[in-house]
C-alpha positions, -999 to 999 in steps of 0.1 A, spaced: 0 0 0 15 33 -11 17 58 18 14 32 46 32 43 77 58 19 92 74 42 117 81 78 128 110 96 144 120 131 152 149 155 154 146 189 171 127 205 142 111 177 122 88 147 121 101 120 99 74 96 86 88 62 75 67 47 47 64 12 33 86 9 3 115 26 21 107 63 17 109 88 46 90 120 44 100 150 64 76 176 79 83 207 100 76 199 137 59 233 141 30 219 120 22 198 151 21 220 182 12 192 205 41 170 193 64 200 194 56 206 230 59 170 240 90 154 255 112 131 235 99 102 255 63 111 248 71 114 211 87 80 210 56 63 225 32 60 196 11 34 178 3 28 142 -32 18 132 -37 -17 117 -43 -2 83 -12 20 87 -30 52 79 -30 67 114 -4 75 140 -15 78 177 3 93 207 -19 81 236 -1 99 264 -6 133 248 -39 126 230 -25 134 195 -32 116 162 -20 121 126 -38 110 95 -12 97 71 -31 103 38 -40 138 48 -5 146 58 9 132 25 -16 152 5 5 183 13 31 172 -12 62 176 10 93 190 -7 116 166 10 115 128 4 143 105 13 151 71 -2 
């Protein structure tokens, strides 16, 4: 499935969304105020929905819809 999430990780300014097929898409962390304000430990504790179209951070009550996020056509894609 194109655009299926398999992981996520962060640096100090970005959310990196790992997709099936090996691509990683980079998004500015300031697009996600709740995640930006979260601790590193809170960011690392997430779940991926069974259809791999949602990311959930239960401790901070945040979720991200993968297809909606990918519809923004990010400028940075890594192989």
